[in-house]
N, C-alpha and C positions, 0 to 999 in steps of 0.2 A: 819561713815556710817549712822549717824542720818539724816533722811529726804530723803535719797536716795532710789529709787525704787529697790526692789529686786524681781525678777521674779521667781515664783514657778515652772513654766513649760515653754515650748517653746513659749506659747502664751504671747502676750504683754498685755493681758486683765486681768491677774491675777497676783497680786504682793502685797508686803507689804512694809511699811515704818516704820522704828524705829522712832516714833514721840517723845518719851522721853526715858530716860534710862530704865524705867520699863513698857513702852507701845509700843507695836507693833500693827499697824492697817493694816488689810488685805483689799484689794480693789478688787472688780470685776468691771472692766472698771474703773470708777471714784467713785464708790459708796462703802463706808465702809460696809463690811459684817461680819467681825470678828475682835475680839480684843484679844491680849495676854497681860494680865495684871499681872505683877509679876510672869510670867511663867504659869499662868492659862489661858487656851484658852476659849473664850466666842464667840460662833458663833450664828448668827441670823438664825431664821427659814427662809426658802426661801419665799420671797414675790416678786420675780422678774421674771426672765426668766429661760428657760431650761438650757441655758449656765451658768448662775449664779448658778443654782442648782448643776451643775457639778463642778463648782469652790468650792462651799461649801463642797462637798464631798472630793475634793482634800485637802481641809484645815483640815477637821476633820475626814477623813476616813469613812464618811457616818454615823456618830453617830447622827442620827436625833433626838433621844430621849433627848439628852443633849442640843439641840439647844434652844435658848431663844425666847420667844414671841417677836413680833415686838416692842411693847411698852417698854418692859423690856430692850431689846438690845439698843433701841434709848436713853433711859434714861442713861444707862451705858456709851454709846458713848458720850453723852452730858456732863456727869460727868467727864470723863477722857480726852476728847478732845473737849474742849469748842470752840465755833465758834469765829473766830477772831473779835476783837472789831474795826470796821471800823472807828468809830468816833475817837477813840484813835490814830489810824494810821494817819488819816487826820490831827488831831490836832498836832501830832509830826512834820508832813511835814510842816504844816502852821507855827508852831513856829520856825522851822529851817529856813524856807524861810524868816521869819521876822528878824531873826538874820543876815542872809546873805544880806538882803536888807536895813539894817540900814543906814540912811543918804541918801537914795534914795527917789524918788518921792512917797509921802504917798498915793496918789490916785492910782498909779500903784500897789503898794504893797497891798492896800486894795482890789482892783479889783481882783488881783491874788488869794489872800486868800479866797475871796468870791467864786471864781471858784472852789477852792479845796473843800470847804464846800457844794457847790451845788451838789456834788456827793454823799453826805450822805443821805440815805433814811430817811424820816421822819423829816428832818431838813429843815426849810424854812425861808426866810428872809421877814421882814415886807414890806407891799406894799409901804410904804414911804421911803424905804431904800435910794433911790437916792437923796432924799431931805435932808438927814442927813449930818452933817459936816464930814469931813474926820477924825477929832479927835474923834467924836462920833462913827463912823464906826470902828475905830481902837480899842476903848474901848470894843465895843460889840464883835468884832472878838477875842480879847484877852480873854474875859470871856468865849466864846465858847471853845477856846483852853484849858483854865483851867478846864472846865467841862470835856472835853475829856481826859485830862491828870490826872483826879482825884485830882486836886490841890485845890478844893473848899471844 
């Protein structure tokens, strides 16, 4: 049941997902609003809409005094449910693509890998990229993969 949406009411806008064995995350629409960590319920104060306020009440029975301040809840959420590492994911895809395309045209392989990495925010290629040799492009792309995969 891990990762599957479980709806609390007849509405499709309130549900939880068992993210890890000891972590259940409650969502109002697509926004995390409460956590159950090792059986302990942690609910955010309402910072959204009237409908989400109703969802929070359904989760905690209306216990507003026990709700966490926005910053405290967000810190707890970040601690227990870290954001996905997009560079790592793209690096894995690129590395797998490299394995599958061994023996193929190096230029095509490099061009495809570059397309993968172009999707990563904050990552850019040098202005002189097109003047580099395919061998140099391959070396640089492999280094980015290693950084993304924490192998450096």
